[in-house]
C-alpha positions in Angstrom: 8.6 -69.5 -25.2 5.2 -70.5 -23.6 2.9 -73.4 -24.8 0.1 -71.2 -23.9 0.8 -69.1 -27.9 -0.7 -72.7 -29.5 -2.6 -75.7 -29.0 0.4 -76.8 -31.3 3.8 -77.0 -30.8 5.6 -74.0 -30.9 9.5 -74.1 -31.3 11.1 -74.0 -27.6 13.5 -71.1 -28.5 14.5 -69.3 -31.8 17.6 -71.5 -32.6 15.2 -74.4 -33.3 13.7 -72.7 -36.4 15.2 -72.9 -39.9 17.7 -70.3 -40.7 15.3 -68.4 -43.2 12.5 -68.1 -40.5 14.5 -67.1 -37.6 15.4 -64.3 -39.9 11.8 -63.2 -40.6 11.0 -63.2 -36.8 14.1 -61.6 -35.8 13.6 -58.9 -38.4 10.3 -58.3 -37.2 11.0 -58.1 -33.7 13.8 -55.5 -34.6 11.0 -53.3 -36.3 8.3 -54.0 -33.7 10.2 -54.6 -30.4 8.4 -57.9 -30.0 7.5 -60.9 -31.8 3.9 -61.5 -32.7 2.4 -64.8 -31.4 1.0 -65.4 -34.7 5.0 -65.6 -36.2 5.5 -68.5 -33.3 2.2 -70.0 -34.0 2.9 -70.9 -37.9 6.2 -71.7 -37.2 4.5 -75.1 -36.1 5.1 -76.0 -39.6 7.8 -74.4 -41.7 6.5 -74.8 -45.3 3.3 -73.2 -44.4 4.8 -70.0 -42.4 6.6 -69.6 -45.7 3.5 -69.8 -47.9 1.5 -68.1 -45.7 3.8 -64.9 -45.3 4.5 -64.6 -48.8 1.2 -64.6 -49.9 0.3 -62.2 -47.0 3.6 -59.7 -47.9 2.1 -60.1 -52.0 -1.5 -58.6 -50.8 -0.4 -56.3 -47.8 2.5 -54.9 -49.3 2.1 -54.3 -52.6 1.2 -50.8 -54.2 -2.2 -50.8 -55.0 -3.8 -49.0 -57.8 -5.7 -46.3 -54.9 -6.2 -48.9 -52.0 -4.0 -47.3 -49.2 -2.5 -49.1 -46.3 -5.1 -47.9 -43.7 -7.8 -49.5 -46.0 -6.5 -52.6 -46.3 -6.0 -52.7 -42.7 -9.6 -51.7 -42.3 -10.7 -54.8 -44.4 -8.9 -56.8 -42.4 -10.2 -55.6 -39.3 -14.0 -55.5 -40.3 -13.9 -59.1 -41.7 -11.9 -60.6 -38.6 -14.6 -59.3 -36.1 -17.1 -60.7 -38.3 -15.1 -64.2 -38.2 -14.8 -63.4 -34.2 -11.0 -63.3 -34.6 -9.5 -61.7 -31.4 -5.9 -62.1 -32.7 -6.4 -60.2 -35.9 -8.9 -57.2 -34.7 -6.3 -56.6 -32.3 -3.2 -56.7 -34.0 -4.4 -55.1 -37.1 -6.8 -52.7 -35.1 -3.3 -51.4 -34.1 -2.1 -51.0 -37.5 -5.2 -49.3 -38.4 -4.9 -46.9 -35.6 -1.0 -46.3 -36.6 -1.6 -45.8 -40.5 -4.6 -43.8 -40.1 -3.3 -41.8 -37.1 -6.7 -42.2 -35.8 -7.1 -43.9 -32.3 -11.1 -44.8 -32.8 -11.2 -45.7 -36.1 -10.7 -49.4 -35.9 -12.9 -50.0 -33.0 -15.7 -48.2 -34.9 -15.0 -50.6 -37.9 -14.6 -53.6 -35.8 -18.1 -52.9 -34.1 -19.9 -52.0 -37.1 -18.6 -50.6 -40.3 -22.3 -49.5 -41.3 -22.6 -47.0 -38.4 -19.1 -45.9 -38.2 -18.0 -42.3 -39.2 -16.4 -43.4 -42.2 -16.8 -42.1 -46.3 -19.1 -43.8 -48.5 -16.0 -45.2 -50.3 -15.0 -47.2 -47.2 -18.2 -48.0 -46.6 -18.8 -49.6 -50.0 -15.4 -51.4 -49.5 -16.4 -53.0 -46.5 -19.7 -53.8 -47.8 -17.9 -55.7 -50.4 -15.0 -56.9 -48.3 -18.2 -58.7 -46.3 -19.6 -59.8 -49.4 -16.6 -61.8 -50.0 -15.8 -62.9 -46.3 -19.0 -64.0 -45.4 -21.3 -64.3 -48.4 -20.6 -66.3 -51.7 -18.0 -63.5 -53.0 -19.6 -63.5 -56.4 -18.0 -60.1 -58.1 -21.1 -59.3 -60.4 -21.5 -55.9 -62.4 -23.6 -54.4 -60.0 -20.4 -54.5 -57.0 -18.0 -53.7 -59.9 -19.9 -50.3 -60.8 -20.6 -49.8 -56.8 -16.6 -49.9 -56.4 -15.7 -47.8 -59.3 -18.3 -45.3 -58.4 -16.3 -44.6 -55.4 -12.9 -44.9 -56.8 -11.5 -48.1 -56.6 -10.2 -49.9 -59.8 -11.0 -53.4 -60.9 -7.4 -54.5 -59.4 -8.8 -52.9 -56.3 -11.6 -55.1 -56.4 -9.5 -58.1 -56.7 -7.3 -56.6 -53.6 -10.4 -56.2 -51.4 -11.4 -60.0 -52.0 -8.3 -61.4 -51.8 -7.7 -59.6 -48.5 -11.0 -60.9 -47.4 -10.4 -64.3 -48.3 -6.9 -64.4 -47.0 -7.7 -63.3 -43.4 -10.6 -65.5 -43.5 -8.0 -68.4 -43.5 -5.8 -66.4 -41.0 -8.9 -66.3 -38.7 -9.4 -70.0 -38.5 -5.9 -70.5 -38.0 -5.1 -68.5 -35.1 -8.8 -69.7 -33.7 -7.6 -73.4 -34.1 -4.5 -72.8 -32.0 -5.8 -70.5 -29.7 -3.2 -67.9 -30.1 -3.8 -64.9 -27.9 -2.7 -61.3 -29.2 0.2 -59.9 -27.8 -0.4 -57.5 -25.1 1.5 -55.0 -27.1 -0.9 -54.5 -29.9 -3.4 -53.4 -27.5 -1.9 -49.8 -26.7 0.0 -49.2 -30.2 -1.8 -46.3 -32.1 -3.2 -45.2 -28.5 -0.4 -44.3 -26.0 2.6 -42.7 -27.7 5.9 -45.2 -28.4 8.3 -44.4 -26.0 11.6 -43.1 -27.0 14.4 -45.3 -27.3 
């Protein structure tokens, strides 16, 4: 494995990792066809790897009241762009394209969600995500009413804020380590996947 994946030590091989972490990485590799660089970067500290992905999965894989997988990934892309995190914009932009089946949406949201051709629901969601990620993030009655008015629940409001906050952490760690996005992410959702 290349040391250029991180400014910090990464495992020489997957065999150098604890069994549970190796199993997670191999499962991701089986599904995606490659190992996302962030997994190897975070393997630098096994306990933090476990905690990071436990919280990631609790947020991103949990069934929300009305918040879809596409919407969750849109939150990641929009807030990561504001945090200047190339890795998360590229990697999660691929997921926006795949889940939405729209090859343009991720780029539009990353550049400026306020002028992107998205619904009012999505605009309010991303405005609130930015409020949580960039501003103070206080949930007040005005925000709650705006979010409820476009069909979100109070639990969805928690999810939006928690995703924005969690990926703020992710953005900073990836930037700290200097971890680049895998080249595979750039074409995902743009070019049909080769049949195996």
